[in-house]
N, C-alpha and C positions, 0 to 999 in steps of 0.2 A: 502611437506605438503600443504594441501588444504587451500585456503583462501576464506572467504565468505564476502558478502556485502548485507546489508539490504537497499533497496530503498523503502521508505514508505512515505505516505501522511496521515496526521492525523489532525483533527480539534477540538479545544477546544470550549468553549462557549456553546450555547444551541445545544444539540444533540437530535435527535429523541429518545423518550422513557426514556432517562436518565436525561433530564433537563440540567441545566448549569453545566459545568465541567471545571476544571482548566487545564486538560490535556486530549487530545483526546484518544478515546478508542483504536485506532490502535497503538498509541504510547506506551501504556502499553504493548501490545502484542509484538511490535518490541523490547522493552526492555527485555522482557522474552527471545526472540530468541537470542538477543545479549548476555545475561547472560549465556545461555546454549550452545552457539556455539563459542563465542568470535568474532563474525562477526563485521566488521566495519559498521557504520550507515551513511546513507545519508537521511536527511529529506527533502522532496519535499515541498517547500513553495511557495504559490502563490505570484506573483509580487505585486498584490493588494489584501490585506487581505479581507476575506469574512466578511459580517455583522455578528454581534454577535447573532442575533435572527435567529432561524432555518428557518422560512418561507422566510425571505428575502435572506438568504444564498442559499436556493435551487433555488430560482429564478435567483440569480446571477450565480450560477453554470451552470444552463441550457444554459445561454448565452455564457459560456466559452467553451462549447463542440467544439472541433476542433480549438480553439484559446485560450489556457490557459497559458499565460506567467508565468514563475517561476523566483524566485529571483536568483537562482544559478543553473547551469546545469553541470552535469557530462560530461566529454569529453572522458574519458578513463577508461575502466573497465578491461583492460587486465591482471591486477594482480590478478583477482578473478576467482575462479573455479565455485562457487555456488553463485547465486544471489537470494535473497528473495524479491519478489515484493509484497508490502502490501498496502492495501487501504480499506477505507469503501466503501460499494456499493452505487453508485449513478446511478439511473435509469438502473439497470441491469448490471453494470460493474464498473470499477475503477473510481476514481475521475478524471476529465479532466486533471488536472495537472500531473498525473502519465504518461499519454500518452506523454506529452511534455518532461518529464524527460527521457523516454525510447527512444524517437526519436533520430536516428543517432548513437546510441551506437552499437558497434560490439559484438554481442552475440555468435559468432562462438565458438563452442565447450564448451559452458557454460551450467551448469545445472541451471534451473530456477524453483523456488518453489513459489507457490502462496498462500497468506493468505488474507482473507477478514474479516472485521468486518461488522455486519449487524444487522437488527432487524426483520429478516424473509426471506431475499432473499438468504441466503446461499452464495455460490460462484457466483451465477447467471452466466453470460457469461464471467466473469473475466478470467478464465483459457484460454478460446478460444481467447479472445482479447489480452491477454498477449502473447500467442503463435504467433499471427499475428505480433505483434510489435517486438518480440525477435527472428528474423530470424537467423537460424543457431544454436539455443539453443535446448536442450532437456528440454521441459517443463514437469515437473512431472504431471502425470495423476490425482493424488489425492492431491488436495490442502486442506487447512484448513480454515473452516468458523467458526467464533466465534461471538456469539451475543454480540453486543456492551455493553449491560447492564451487561454482565458477564465478560468483558475484564479484569477488575482489578483482578479478581480471577482465571484467565485462565492459570496460570503457569503450572500446572500439565497436562492440556490438550495439551499445546504447547510441553511440554517435551515428552509426549506420541507420538505425531505426528512426532517429530524430529527423 
């Protein structure tokens, strides 16, 4: 029997286009994937939380590209066949913390599926960048992009994609 894992980054507080939210848009979508697939979940959390306001957050995130420490790191994904990598789009790709989470993991013979939340960027270069990080994996050519402002109500969209 195939086992799946969701690796996701999501941020609450002030988000572009949706204002202040208690739960990040990507987290809603990750929960739909979990409900529909039974996958385990791993939430990528920054070692130092971002500021609550959007403008300060994006400035902080720019400084973390290439050096984004996280609270906890996965070390072994050998029990999983399918990995969902999920993130909001930050400057054309996933959040910097996602790269930190993926570094050093053995993706040999894994299937990787990519999901983004965004407000106009679609998947951007996230599938290509995930493919670079997940050496040895088969990264699905068709990812799923969901507008953050529609994330709370995207269960049917997720179900159709799965």
